[in-house]
C-alpha positions, 0 to 999 in steps of 0.5 A: 591746556588752561581755563578761559573762564568761570561760570557763577552760579547755575551751570554753563559750559567753561572754555578751555584753551589747548594749543598743539603743534602736530596733533591730528583731529583723529589724535585728539578726539581719541579716548582720554586725549587730556589725560588731566583734564578732569583733574583741572577741572573738564566737564562734560559739555565743556568747550575747547578751543584748539589752536593749531600750528599747522593746518586749520588755526582754530578748531572748537572741541566738545567734552564728550565723556570723562572717565577717571581724571581723563577727558574725551572730545568730540570731533570738532567744528572747524574755524578758518 
């Protein structure tokens, strides 16, 4: 997972990029999938673009909750 941009002043969702070879939507939206998301700076409302090597090539998720060091994302929007 990599931070793609930052915002100076005020709050704007940050954009993150992530690549997976085999994880399905059900796995990615599972609680705490991004186990170190908070440690890396993820916040509720941030956007996570996921590129897959199989299936739809790109999906956009949004961070729905954080707990401890982990972040959980909501169901994706597919862009094919």
